[in-house]
N, CA, C and O of each residue as an XYZ file, in Angstrom:
668
protein
N     -18.338    -23.374     23.364
C     -17.861    -23.443     22.038
C     -18.625    -22.568     21.518
O     -19.786    -22.363     21.870
N     -17.781    -21.745     20.276
C     -18.650    -20.956     19.135
C     -18.954    -21.410     17.718
O     -18.186    -21.926     16.907
N     -20.193    -21.118     17.600
C     -20.358    -21.721     16.259
C     -19.243    -20.992     15.342
O     -18.850    -19.873     15.669
N     -18.577    -21.840     13.824
C     -18.160    -20.676     12.850
C     -18.874    -19.190     12.408
O     -18.197    -18.273     11.942
N     -20.487    -19.086     12.648
C     -20.425    -17.663     12.188
C     -20.230    -16.797     13.638
O     -19.951    -15.608     13.484
N     -20.337    -17.231     14.860
C     -19.756    -15.906     15.605
C     -18.432    -15.996     15.885
O     -17.960    -15.383     16.842
N     -17.403    -17.059     14.786
C     -16.273    -16.894     15.281
C     -16.051    -15.695     13.631
O     -15.404    -14.653     13.525
N     -16.641    -16.219     12.904
C     -16.513    -14.958     11.809
C     -16.854    -13.415     12.189
O     -16.101    -12.461     11.995
N     -18.030    -13.375     12.717
C     -18.251    -12.382     13.166
C     -17.200    -11.255     14.061
O     -17.020    -10.038     14.025
N     -16.557    -12.576     14.980
C     -15.571    -11.872     16.596
C     -14.303    -11.367     15.151
O     -13.704    -10.321     15.401
N     -14.041    -11.853     14.173
C     -12.979    -12.010     12.999
C     -13.427    -10.562     12.272
O     -12.346    -10.021     12.042
N     -14.535     -9.641     11.782
C     -14.974     -9.149     11.499
C     -14.278     -8.041     12.546
O     -13.420     -7.182     12.341
N     -15.071     -8.455     13.856
C     -15.032     -6.936     14.062
C     -13.479     -6.453     14.856
O     -13.154     -5.441     15.477
N     -12.893     -7.469     14.558
C     -11.387     -7.379     15.405
C     -10.481     -6.904     13.648
O      -9.286     -6.677     13.839
N     -10.857     -6.778     12.347
C     -10.705     -6.076     11.390
C     -11.364     -4.672     11.607
O     -10.631     -3.683     11.633
N     -12.406     -4.574     11.729
C     -12.802     -2.670     11.848
C     -12.307     -2.426     13.293
O     -12.361     -1.222     13.541
N     -11.898     -3.067     14.205
C     -10.878     -2.272     15.102
C      -9.178     -1.829     14.706
O      -8.263     -1.307     15.343
N      -9.289     -2.182     13.763
C      -7.427     -2.390     13.630
C      -7.733     -0.984     12.528
O      -7.162      0.058     12.851
N      -8.685     -0.955     11.157
C      -8.968     -0.387     10.812
C      -9.347      1.895     11.219
O      -9.168      3.050     10.833
N      -9.934      0.998     12.237
C     -10.167      2.184     13.632
C      -9.020      3.009     14.203
O      -8.964      4.238     14.227
N      -8.084      2.115     14.674
C      -6.866      2.303     15.405
C      -6.053      3.112     14.355
O      -5.408      4.147     14.519
N      -6.262      2.334     13.180
C      -5.567      3.031     11.856
C      -5.713      4.470     11.729
O      -4.846      5.343     11.708
N      -7.129      4.560     11.638
C      -7.922      6.218     11.561
C      -7.659      7.431     12.274
O      -7.416      8.596     11.956
N      -7.842      6.497     13.818
C      -7.052      7.163     15.191
C      -6.129      8.047     14.912
O      -6.281      9.261     14.771
N      -4.826      7.205     14.805
C      -3.932      7.875     14.737
C      -3.453      9.015     13.678
O      -2.938     10.089     13.987
N      -3.748      8.527     12.297
C      -3.891      9.047     11.162
C      -4.998     10.857     11.783
O      -4.701     11.991     11.409
N      -5.956     10.569     12.559
C      -6.393     12.346     12.318
C      -5.653     12.906     13.850
O      -5.884     14.097     14.062
N      -4.825     12.218     14.898
C      -4.441     12.988     15.343
C      -2.708     13.535     14.722
O      -1.865     13.889     15.547
N      -2.476     13.528     13.595
C      -1.335     13.902     12.939
C      -1.381     14.770     12.088
O      -2.409     14.805     11.412
N      -0.183     15.884     11.778
C      -0.567     16.851     11.255
C       0.464     16.670      9.547
O       1.616     16.240      9.490
N      -0.404     17.151      8.313
C       0.442     17.378      7.056
C      -0.946     16.159      6.632
O      -1.766     15.603      7.363
N      -0.706     16.093      5.048
C      -1.372     15.877      3.879
C      -0.923     13.918      4.655
O      -0.114     13.360      5.396
N      -2.319     13.579      3.664
C      -2.069     11.577      4.201
C      -0.740     11.304      4.026
O      -0.082     10.505      4.692
N      -0.163     12.325      2.656
C       0.948     11.116      2.238
C       2.072     11.464      3.407
O       2.369     10.358      3.859
N       2.633     12.201      3.923
C       2.936     12.943      5.719
C       2.595     11.934      6.420
O       3.427     11.085      6.740
N       1.485     11.870      6.729
C       0.435     10.232      7.808
C       1.151      9.097      7.659
O       1.485      8.218      8.453
N       1.302      9.238      6.691
C       1.001      7.153      6.211
C       3.127      7.315      6.831
O       3.615      6.634      7.732
N       3.963      8.472      5.921
C       5.304      8.249      6.049
C       5.670      7.854      7.881
O       6.388      6.893      8.157
N       5.170      8.581      8.771
C       5.337      8.718     10.158
C       4.749      7.605     10.642
O       5.553      6.809     11.128
N       3.708      7.309     10.670
C       2.800      5.626     10.282
C       3.546      4.771     10.251
O       3.574      3.995     11.207
N       4.345      4.608      9.252
C       5.053      3.751      9.001
C       6.809      3.467      9.335
O       7.466      2.427      9.276
N       7.222      4.962      9.720
C       8.791      4.633     11.287
C       8.360      4.001     11.966
O       8.875      2.950     12.348
N       6.368      4.816     12.633
C       6.637      3.766     13.580
C       5.999      2.764     14.357
O       5.873      2.494     15.552
N       5.506      2.136     12.851
C       5.411      0.360     12.085
C       7.209     -0.086     12.255
O       7.616     -1.100     12.822
N       7.656      0.467     11.914
C       9.260     -0.074     11.831
C       9.742     -0.477     13.094
O      10.879     -0.886     12.857
N       9.556     -0.577     14.120
C       9.772     -0.322     15.853
C       9.207     -1.774     15.954
O       9.807     -2.491     16.755
N       8.265     -2.276     15.351
C       7.684     -4.146     15.571
C       8.010     -4.630     14.609
O       8.572     -4.102     13.649
N       7.673     -5.768     14.768
C       8.216     -7.134     14.357
C       7.673     -7.242     12.710
O       6.482     -7.320     12.408
N       9.102     -7.226     11.471
C       7.837     -6.799     10.681
C       7.378     -8.699      9.710
O       7.671     -9.874      9.934
N       6.581     -7.982      8.692
C       5.695     -9.293      7.990
C       6.804     -9.867      6.913
O       7.746     -9.145      6.586
N       6.688    -10.883      6.502
C       7.618    -11.054      5.223
C       6.934    -11.410      4.268
O       6.203    -12.397      4.183
N       7.303    -10.068      3.001
C       6.147     -9.992      2.098
C       6.965    -10.143      0.856
O       7.626     -9.226      0.368
N       6.871    -11.503      0.317
C       7.741    -11.903     -0.645
C       7.706    -11.232     -1.902
O       6.590    -10.858     -2.263
N       9.216    -10.859     -3.071
C       8.704     -9.823     -4.035
C       9.020    -11.221     -5.073
O       9.657    -12.210     -4.709
N       8.421    -11.026     -6.402
C       8.212    -12.043     -7.410
C       8.648    -10.820     -8.603
O       7.905     -9.839     -8.643
N       9.644    -10.855     -9.412
C       9.538     -9.670    -10.250
C       9.476    -10.917    -11.912
O       9.944    -12.026    -12.170
N       8.579     -9.841    -12.695
C       8.557    -10.690    -14.172
C       9.574     -9.841    -15.255
O      10.184     -8.988    -14.612
N       9.800     -9.826    -16.148
C      10.192     -8.565    -17.260
C       9.465     -9.104    -18.230
O       8.772    -10.096    -18.007
N       9.539     -8.403    -19.680
C       8.709     -8.562    -20.972
C       9.026     -6.844    -20.965
O       9.086     -5.960    -20.110
N       9.199     -6.959    -22.562
C      10.098     -6.592    -23.799
C       8.909     -4.471    -23.127
O       7.924     -3.978    -23.678
N       9.587     -4.011    -22.048
C       9.332     -2.784    -21.817
C       8.165     -2.781    -20.813
O       7.376     -1.837    -20.832
N       8.003     -3.887    -19.855
C       7.292     -3.890    -18.920
C       7.670     -5.139    -17.769
O       7.962     -6.305    -18.031
N       7.562     -4.488    -16.417
C       7.834     -5.518    -15.530
C       6.945     -5.189    -14.656
O       6.459     -4.123    -14.278
N       6.764     -6.676    -14.302
C       5.116     -7.054    -13.253
C       6.302     -7.260    -11.657
O       7.432     -7.737    -11.552
N       5.279     -6.593    -10.562
C       6.052     -6.274     -9.605
C       5.128     -7.510     -8.586
O       4.147     -7.031     -8.017
N       5.328     -8.656     -8.403
C       3.967     -9.235     -6.988
C       4.502     -9.509     -5.739
O       5.242    -10.408     -5.340
N       3.975     -8.543     -5.195
C       4.217     -9.258     -3.774
C       2.629    -10.221     -3.492
O       1.559    -10.280     -4.097
N       3.222    -10.917     -2.177
C       1.774    -11.889     -1.436
C       2.072    -11.133     -0.151
O       3.082    -10.965      0.532
N       0.353    -10.601     -0.060
C       0.252     -9.893      1.157
C       0.194    -10.685      1.868
O      -0.324    -11.610      1.244
N       0.564    -11.291      3.746
C       0.055    -11.861      4.489
C      -1.604    -11.307      5.196
O      -1.852    -10.123      5.423
N      -2.573    -12.442      5.448
C      -3.815    -11.730      5.964
C      -3.562    -11.673      7.616
O      -3.036    -12.383      8.472
N      -4.272    -10.368      7.536
C      -4.223     -9.702      9.248
C      -2.872     -9.016      8.972
O      -1.960     -9.063      9.798
N      -2.757     -8.335      7.711
C      -1.097     -7.738      8.324
C      -1.785     -6.322      8.169
O      -2.981     -6.071      8.023
N      -0.921     -5.640      8.226
C      -1.250     -3.904      7.685
C      -0.083     -3.740      6.766
O       1.022     -4.255      6.935
N      -0.362     -3.145      6.000
C       1.237     -2.607      4.600
C       0.664     -1.148      5.003
O      -0.509     -0.815      5.176
N       2.016     -0.269      5.113
C       2.434      0.508      4.242
C       2.774      1.015      2.639
O       3.972      1.295      2.631
N       2.342      1.182      1.638
C       2.706      1.212      0.307
C       3.941      2.438      0.607
O       4.062      3.270      1.506
N       4.961      2.029     -0.882
C       5.839      2.615     -1.169
C       4.931      3.806     -1.977
O       3.774      3.539     -2.302
N       5.499      5.084     -2.270
C       5.175      6.094     -3.552
C       5.811      5.915     -4.666
O       7.032      6.074     -4.647
N       5.202      5.573     -5.806
C       5.736      5.295     -7.311
C       5.811      7.090     -7.385
O       5.453      7.980     -6.613
N       6.491      7.066     -8.778
C       6.984      7.978     -9.327
C       6.448      8.489    -10.942
O       6.636      9.298    -11.850
N       5.689      7.392    -10.511
C       5.090      7.064    -12.392
C       3.428      6.658    -12.051
O       2.846      6.355    -11.009
N       3.077      6.783    -13.193
C       1.706      6.033    -13.017
C       1.661      4.459    -13.678
O       2.354      4.290    -14.681
N       0.856      3.268    -13.147
C       0.480      2.244    -13.390
C      -0.213      1.555    -13.284
O      -1.286      2.141    -13.141
N      -0.355      0.399    -13.250
C      -1.492     -0.406    -13.490
C      -1.114     -1.658    -12.221
O       0.062     -1.987    -12.061
N      -2.399     -2.387    -11.240
C      -2.176     -2.514     -9.963
C      -3.649     -3.781    -10.321
O      -4.750     -3.469    -10.773
N      -3.285     -4.861    -10.029
C      -3.796     -6.221    -10.594
C      -4.019     -7.350     -8.595
O      -3.198     -7.929     -7.883
N      -5.329     -7.148     -8.500
C      -5.361     -8.135     -6.865
C      -5.738     -9.511     -8.046
O      -6.827     -9.524     -8.620
N      -5.176    -10.098     -8.174
C      -5.488    -11.834     -8.778
C      -6.033    -12.896     -7.610
O      -6.471    -13.964     -8.039
N      -6.039    -12.647     -5.919
C      -6.059    -12.954     -5.065
C      -6.279    -12.749     -4.255
O      -5.441    -12.015     -3.732
N      -7.407    -13.087     -3.411
C      -7.570    -11.809     -2.059
C      -8.304    -10.906     -1.492
O      -9.137    -10.531     -2.316
N      -8.454    -10.209     -0.219
C      -9.177     -9.784      0.262
C      -8.548     -8.683      0.533
O      -7.360     -8.991      0.627
N      -8.752     -6.944      0.813
C      -7.721     -5.642      1.182
C      -9.169     -4.498      1.381
O     -10.360     -4.455      1.074
N      -8.309     -3.811      1.980
C      -9.199     -2.026      2.820
C      -7.955     -1.474      2.082
O      -6.853     -1.996      2.250
N      -8.114     -0.575      1.388
C      -7.201      0.489      0.847
C      -7.763      1.708      1.400
O      -8.974      1.908      1.496
N      -6.762      2.600      1.797
C      -6.782      3.809      2.339
C      -5.665      4.950      1.202
O      -4.505      5.229      1.503
N      -6.271      5.378      0.107
C      -5.152      6.624     -0.467
C      -6.071      7.141     -0.629
O      -6.581      6.948     -1.733
N      -6.942      8.246      0.519
C      -7.748      9.378     -0.145
C      -7.869      8.797      1.426
O      -7.826      7.634      1.826
N      -8.137     10.806      2.601
C      -9.106     11.028      3.398
C     -10.261     11.124      3.128
O     -11.064     10.320      3.599
N     -10.584     11.960      2.440
C     -12.078     12.086      2.085
C     -12.879     10.823      1.980
O     -13.727     10.567      2.835
N     -12.638      9.997      0.938
C     -12.841      8.693      0.589
C     -12.733      8.108      1.293
O     -13.507      7.219      0.938
N     -12.131      7.633      2.646
C     -11.935      6.308      3.216
C     -11.196      5.459      3.076
O     -10.216      5.347      2.339
N     -11.705      4.725      3.886
C     -11.304      2.754      3.448
C     -11.952      2.421      2.418
O     -13.130      2.752      2.551
N     -11.669      1.733      1.084
C     -12.179      1.014     -0.032
C     -11.835     -0.334      0.113
O     -10.681     -0.761      0.083
N     -13.496     -1.426      0.370
C     -13.051     -2.259      0.436
C     -12.673     -3.291     -1.093
O     -13.684     -3.284     -1.796
N     -11.959     -3.815     -1.501
C     -11.014     -4.411     -2.852
C     -11.063     -6.096     -2.682
O     -10.437     -6.709     -1.817
N     -11.790     -6.600     -3.522
C     -11.437     -8.233     -3.932
C     -11.161     -8.280     -4.533
O     -11.365     -7.489     -5.453
N     -10.276     -9.473     -4.578
C      -9.919    -10.275     -6.216
C     -10.798    -11.151     -7.120
O     -11.222    -12.222     -6.685
N     -11.169    -10.617     -8.718
C     -10.140    -10.097     -8.919
C     -10.670     -8.712     -9.563
O     -11.769     -8.428    -10.040
N      -9.678     -8.076     -9.428
C      -9.829     -6.263     -9.641
C      -8.694     -6.081    -10.099
O      -7.732     -6.785     -9.790
N      -8.641     -4.937    -11.042
C      -7.546     -4.033    -11.425
C      -7.903     -2.838    -11.743
O      -8.976     -2.605    -12.301
N      -6.868     -1.750    -11.360
C      -6.781     -0.090    -11.828
C      -5.692      0.534    -12.086
O      -4.596     -0.027    -12.119
N      -5.880      1.774    -12.299
C      -4.802      2.362    -12.566
C      -4.261      2.813    -11.537
O      -5.178      3.190    -10.807
N      -3.372      2.976    -11.098
C      -2.247      3.734     -9.832
C      -1.990      5.104     -9.907
O      -1.080      5.546    -10.608
N      -2.507      5.598     -9.434
C      -1.912      7.343    -10.332
C      -0.060      7.096     -9.618
O       0.445      6.271     -8.857
N       0.516      8.435    -10.454
C       1.692      8.648     -9.570
C       1.932      9.760     -8.549
O       1.974     10.967     -8.787
N       2.091      9.119     -7.322
C       2.787     10.197     -6.173
C       1.276      9.629     -5.029
O       0.778     10.368     -4.180
N       0.752      8.021     -5.351
C       0.085      7.927     -4.019
C       0.944      7.360     -3.371
O       2.086      7.095     -3.748
N       0.195      7.008     -1.792
C       1.189      6.178     -0.847
C      -0.382      5.461     -0.004
O      -1.347      6.074      0.453
N      -0.169      4.286     -0.045
C      -1.483      3.346      0.832
C      -1.135      2.895      2.519
O      -0.094      2.559      3.084
N      -2.566      3.076      2.987
C      -2.552      2.426      3.789
C      -3.349      1.381      3.417
O      -4.426      1.658      2.889
N      -2.880     -0.398      3.674
C      -3.478     -1.747      3.174
C      -4.242     -2.465      4.915
O      -3.692     -1.977      5.902
N      -5.037     -3.192      5.127
C      -5.372     -3.785      5.374
C      -5.480     -4.562      4.798
O      -5.859     -4.240      3.672
N      -5.243     -6.335      5.042
C      -4.975     -7.399      3.938
C      -6.279     -8.334      5.527
O      -6.067     -8.657      6.695
N      -7.525     -8.409      4.586
C      -8.326     -9.350      5.253
C      -7.804    -11.324      4.782
O      -7.685    -12.405      5.359
N      -7.732    -11.037      4.103
C      -7.389    -12.388      3.043
C      -6.065    -12.975      2.965
O      -5.704    -12.310      3.936
N      -5.346    -13.428      2.762
C      -3.830    -13.712      2.000
C      -4.147    -12.586      0.085
O      -4.915    -12.728     -0.867
N      -3.375    -11.896      0.336
C      -3.572    -11.356     -0.764
C      -2.252    -11.392     -2.148
O      -1.057    -11.598     -1.936
N      -2.846    -11.147     -3.452
C      -1.435    -11.101     -4.440
C      -2.467    -10.248     -5.284
O      -3.579    -10.234     -5.813
N      -0.764     -9.223     -4.913
C      -0.649     -7.709     -5.677
C       0.286     -6.952     -6.666
O       1.461     -6.723     -6.378
N      -0.278     -6.574     -7.839
C       0.615     -7.102     -8.892
C       0.721     -5.175     -9.257
O      -0.130     -4.314     -9.481
N       1.932     -5.175     -9.175
C       2.084     -3.571    -10.368
C       2.942     -3.555    -11.724
O       4.139     -3.775    -11.904
N       2.431     -3.387    -12.165
C       2.824     -2.933    -14.155
C       3.291     -1.654    -14.343
O       2.704     -0.576    -14.445
N       4.586     -2.002    -14.375
C       5.534     -0.881    -14.725
C       5.847     -0.710    -16.089
O       6.114     -1.630    -16.862
N       5.815      0.301    -16.321
C       6.381      0.143    -18.341
C       7.644      0.792    -17.961
O       7.812      1.998    -17.776
N       8.561     -0.204    -17.861
C      10.250      0.573    -18.186
C      10.816     -0.812    -18.760
O      10.397     -1.966    -18.846
N      12.343      0.103    -19.219
C      12.906     -0.992    -19.518
C      14.020     -1.798    -18.335
O      14.615     -2.774    -18.792
N      14.258     -1.492    -17.131
C      14.854     -1.446    -16.451
C      14.806     -3.503    -15.709
O      13.712     -3.885    -15.292
N      15.608     -4.175    -15.677
C      15.437     -5.426    -15.305
C      16.372     -5.796    -13.803
O      16.431     -7.002    -13.562
N      16.868     -5.155    -13.110
C      17.786     -4.657    -11.806
C      16.524     -3.948    -11.031
O      15.920     -2.892    -11.218
N      16.362     -5.377     -9.746
C      15.336     -4.790     -8.953
C      16.047     -3.943     -8.537
O      15.274     -2.987     -8.469
N      16.934     -3.625     -8.222
C      17.270     -2.306     -7.567
C      17.560     -0.946     -8.105
O      17.467      0.087     -7.443
N      18.024     -1.048     -9.728
C      17.818      0.198    -10.278
C      15.644      0.407    -10.591
O      15.180      1.543    -10.697
N      15.178     -0.220    -10.633
C      13.957     -0.360    -10.941
C      13.245      0.414     -9.437
O      12.293      1.192     -9.373
N      13.971     -0.049     -8.501
C      13.202      0.935     -7.022
C      13.618      2.194     -7.157
O      12.707      3.022     -7.183
N      14.653      2.582     -7.248
C      15.387      4.049     -7.973
C      14.316      4.529     -8.979
O      13.949      5.703     -9.023
N      14.075      4.040     -9.384
C      13.709      4.723    -11.148
C      12.207      5.173    -10.759
O      11.733      6.284    -10.996
N      11.447      3.941    -10.020
C      10.204      4.162     -9.923
C       9.303      4.868     -8.049
O       8.326      5.509     -7.662
N      10.188      4.344     -7.660
C       9.563      4.761     -6.183
C      10.630      6.373     -5.366
O      11.860      6.423     -5.377
N       9.785      7.376     -4.812
C      10.366      7.855     -3.655
C      10.235      7.469     -2.744
O       9.121      7.370     -2.231
N      12.004      6.865     -1.828
C      12.727      6.125     -1.439
C      12.196      6.904      0.389
O      12.551      6.294      1.398
N      11.649      7.776      0.471
C      11.941      7.968      2.112
C      10.432      9.290      2.428
O       9.379      9.339      1.793
N      10.826     10.109      3.487
C       9.432     10.923      3.724
C      10.134     12.440      3.515
O       9.432     13.413      3.241
N      11.746     12.547      3.692
C      12.237     13.741      3.040
C      12.424     14.053      1.887
O      12.368     15.239      1.561
N      12.732     12.917      0.845
C      12.817     12.586     -0.700
C      10.907     13.577     -1.003
O      10.843     14.720     -1.456
N       9.888     12.892     -0.679
C       8.952     13.108     -0.944
C       8.700     14.506     -0.414
O       7.866     15.157     -1.044
N       9.344     15.154      0.762
C       9.200     16.344      1.229
C       9.663     17.364      0.300
O       9.130     18.421     -0.039
N      11.014     16.707     -0.118
C      11.792     17.931     -1.145
C      11.032     18.173     -2.487
O      10.735     19.316     -2.838
N      10.659     16.835     -3.386
C       9.902     16.620     -4.382
C       8.341     17.932     -4.029
O       7.951     18.976     -4.551
N       7.936     17.126     -2.960
C       6.412     18.202     -2.753
C       7.272     19.486     -3.182
O       7.189     19.933     -4.326
N       8.268     20.173     -2.009
C       7.993     21.472     -2.263
C       8.638     22.168     -3.662
O       8.619     23.332     -4.062
N       8.945     21.511     -3.962
C       9.532     21.989     -5.590
C       8.582     21.763     -6.154
O       8.441     22.551     -7.089
N       7.646     20.906     -6.054
C       6.658     21.261     -7.149
C       5.434     22.651     -6.927
O       4.781     23.260     -7.774
N       5.488     22.786     -5.487
C       4.762     23.736     -5.299
C       5.777     25.609     -5.541
O       5.566     26.804     -5.338
N       6.434     25.060     -5.868
C       7.414     26.091     -5.948
C       7.180     26.724     -7.518
O       7.070     27.890     -7.899
N       7.156     25.427     -8.254
C       6.622     25.454     -9.700
C       5.584     26.180    -10.100
O       5.508     26.838    -11.137
N       4.387     25.990     -8.851
C       3.057     26.113     -9.156
C       2.625     27.217     -8.560
O       1.449     27.562     -8.676
Protein backbone atom coordinates (compact mmCIF):
# COMPACT_ATOMS: atom_id res chain seq x y z
CA UNK A 1 0.00 0.00 0.00
CA UNK A 2 1.27 3.49 -0.89
CA UNK A 3 1.69 6.28 1.57
CA UNK A 4 -0.15 9.59 1.01
CA UNK A 5 3.21 11.17 0.10
CA UNK A 6 3.84 8.51 -2.57
CA UNK A 7 0.31 8.99 -3.95
CA UNK A 8 0.85 12.77 -4.14
CA UNK A 9 4.10 12.18 -6.03
CA UNK A 10 2.30 9.96 -8.56
CA UNK A 11 -0.42 12.58 -8.96
CA UNK A 12 2.25 15.20 -9.69
CA UNK A 13 3.91 12.90 -12.24
CA UNK A 14 0.54 12.35 -13.98
CA UNK A 15 -0.12 16.11 -14.14
CA UNK A 16 3.37 16.80 -15.54
CA UNK A 17 2.77 14.03 -18.10
CA UNK A 18 -0.45 15.76 -19.27
CA UNK A 19 1.37 19.09 -19.66
CA UNK A 20 4.18 17.34 -21.58
CA UNK A 21 1.63 15.75 -23.95
CA UNK A 22 0.12 19.18 -24.70
CA UNK A 23 3.59 20.67 -25.28
CA UNK A 24 4.45 17.81 -27.67
CA UNK A 25 1.28 18.43 -29.68
CA UNK A 26 1.94 22.19 -29.81
CA UNK A 27 5.50 21.85 -31.10
CA UNK A 28 4.36 19.56 -33.95
CA UNK A 29 1.84 22.09 -35.33
CA UNK A 30 2.29 25.04 -37.68
CA UNK A 31 1.25 28.60 -36.85
CA UNK A 32 1.22 30.85 -33.82
CA UNK A 33 0.06 29.66 -30.40
CA UNK A 34 -3.54 30.73 -30.99
CA UNK A 35 -3.67 28.82 -34.30
CA UNK A 36 -2.26 25.75 -32.56
CA UNK A 37 -4.72 25.96 -29.66
CA UNK A 38 -7.68 26.23 -32.07
CA UNK A 39 -6.44 23.04 -33.81
CA UNK A 40 -6.00 21.19 -30.50
CA UNK A 41 -9.40 22.41 -29.34
CA UNK A 42 -11.04 20.90 -32.45
CA UNK A 43 -9.31 17.56 -31.79
CA UNK A 44 -10.39 17.64 -28.13
CA UNK A 45 -14.05 18.00 -29.18
CA UNK A 46 -13.89 14.39 -30.42
CA UNK A 47 -13.60 13.18 -26.80
CA UNK A 48 -16.01 13.38 -23.85
CA UNK A 49 -16.29 16.93 -22.54
CA UNK A 50 -16.28 18.11 -18.94
CA UNK A 51 -19.22 20.10 -17.62
CA UNK A 52 -18.20 23.70 -16.95
CA UNK A 53 -21.15 25.53 -15.37
CA UNK A 54 -21.29 29.27 -16.05
CA UNK A 55 -22.69 31.88 -13.69
CA UNK A 56 -23.32 35.47 -14.82
CA UNK A 57 -23.58 38.41 -12.43
CA UNK A 58 -24.36 41.94 -13.61
CA UNK A 59 -23.95 45.42 -12.18
CA UNK A 60 -23.94 48.83 -13.85
CA UNK A 61 -21.49 48.57 -16.75
CA UNK A 62 -19.98 45.29 -15.52
CA UNK A 63 -20.51 41.58 -16.10
CA UNK A 64 -18.75 38.88 -14.11
CA UNK A 65 -18.72 35.47 -15.78
CA UNK A 66 -17.68 32.77 -13.33
CA UNK A 67 -16.89 29.16 -14.20
CA UNK A 68 -15.98 26.18 -12.04
CA UNK A 69 -13.21 24.17 -13.70
CA UNK A 70 -13.03 20.50 -12.65
CA UNK A 71 -9.86 18.99 -11.21
CA UNK A 72 -7.55 17.19 -13.68
CA UNK A 73 -9.24 18.69 -16.74
CA UNK A 74 -7.64 20.39 -19.72
CA UNK A 75 -9.42 23.54 -20.86
CA UNK A 76 -8.83 25.64 -23.97
CA UNK A 77 -10.11 29.16 -23.40
CA UNK A 78 -11.99 31.45 -25.73
CA UNK A 79 -10.36 34.49 -27.35
CA UNK A 80 -11.72 37.77 -26.00
CA UNK A 81 -12.05 40.82 -28.26
CA UNK A 82 -11.48 43.21 -25.34
CA UNK A 83 -9.26 43.29 -22.27
CA UNK A 84 -10.73 42.50 -18.88
CA UNK A 85 -9.77 41.29 -15.43
CA UNK A 86 -9.50 37.64 -14.40
CA UNK A 87 -9.90 36.50 -10.80
CA UNK A 88 -9.01 33.03 -9.54
CA UNK A 89 -10.81 32.81 -6.20
CA UNK A 90 -10.25 29.11 -5.57
CA UNK A 91 -7.96 26.46 -6.96
CA UNK A 92 -4.68 25.67 -8.63
CA UNK A 93 -4.12 25.83 -12.40
CA UNK A 94 -1.26 25.80 -14.90
CA UNK A 95 -1.77 28.32 -17.71
CA UNK A 96 -0.14 28.50 -21.13
CA UNK A 97 -0.72 31.71 -23.06
CA UNK A 98 2.77 32.34 -24.44
CA UNK A 99 5.11 29.76 -26.01
CA UNK A 100 8.23 31.63 -24.93
CA UNK A 101 7.25 31.85 -21.25
CA UNK A 102 5.70 28.38 -21.20
CA UNK A 103 3.36 27.16 -18.46
CA UNK A 104 2.73 29.39 -15.46
CA UNK A 105 1.34 27.91 -12.24
CA UNK A 106 -1.37 30.08 -10.66
CA UNK A 107 -2.98 29.46 -7.30
CA UNK A 108 -5.86 31.26 -5.62
CA UNK A 109 -6.19 33.95 -4.60
CA UNK A 110 -4.92 35.53 -7.81
CA UNK A 111 -6.06 38.27 -10.17
CA UNK A 112 -4.58 39.75 -13.35
CA UNK A 113 -5.37 41.87 -16.36
CA UNK A 114 -6.34 39.71 -19.30
CA UNK A 115 -5.44 41.40 -22.59
CA UNK A 116 -7.59 41.14 -25.70
CA UNK A 117 -6.67 38.52 -28.26
CA UNK A 118 -5.29 35.83 -25.92
CA UNK A 119 -6.18 32.13 -26.08
CA UNK A 120 -4.98 29.91 -23.25
CA UNK A 121 -4.51 26.25 -22.46
CA UNK A 122 -5.27 25.40 -18.84
CA UNK A 123 -4.46 22.31 -16.82
CA UNK A 124 -6.59 22.22 -13.66
CA UNK A 125 -4.63 20.75 -10.72
CA UNK A 126 -7.44 21.37 -8.20
CA UNK A 127 -11.04 22.47 -8.76
CA UNK A 128 -10.73 26.12 -9.76
CA UNK A 129 -13.17 29.03 -9.68
CA UNK A 130 -12.21 31.36 -12.56
CA UNK A 131 -14.04 34.66 -13.13
CA UNK A 132 -13.78 37.14 -15.98
CA UNK A 133 -14.78 40.72 -15.21
CA UNK A 134 -15.99 42.42 -18.39
CA UNK A 135 -16.90 46.06 -19.03
CA UNK A 136 -20.29 45.98 -20.77
CA UNK A 137 -23.87 47.11 -20.46
CA UNK A 138 -25.07 43.87 -22.08
CA UNK A 139 -27.00 41.50 -19.79
CA UNK A 140 -27.97 38.76 -22.29
CA UNK A 141 -25.30 35.98 -22.14
CA UNK A 142 -25.72 35.09 -25.84
CA UNK A 143 -25.31 38.72 -26.96
CA UNK A 144 -22.43 39.10 -24.51
CA UNK A 145 -20.68 36.16 -26.21
CA UNK A 146 -21.09 37.85 -29.62
CA UNK A 147 -19.74 41.15 -28.24
CA UNK A 148 -16.76 39.67 -26.36
CA UNK A 149 -15.65 36.43 -28.03
CA UNK A 150 -13.93 35.61 -31.31
CA UNK A 151 -16.05 32.55 -32.03
CA UNK A 152 -14.00 30.43 -34.42
CA UNK A 153 -10.57 29.80 -35.89
CA UNK A 154 -11.76 31.15 -39.26
CA UNK A 155 -13.01 34.37 -37.62
CA UNK A 156 -9.67 34.69 -35.81
CA UNK A 157 -7.73 34.19 -39.09
CA UNK A 158 -9.91 36.79 -40.84
CA UNK A 159 -9.35 39.36 -38.09
CA UNK A 160 -5.64 38.53 -37.97
CA UNK A 161 -5.41 39.05 -41.76
CA UNK A 162 -7.23 42.38 -41.53
CA UNK A 163 -4.85 43.55 -38.81
CA UNK A 164 -1.81 42.51 -40.90
CA UNK A 165 -3.18 44.49 -43.86
CA UNK A 166 -3.53 47.58 -41.67
CA UNK A 167 0.03 47.22 -40.32
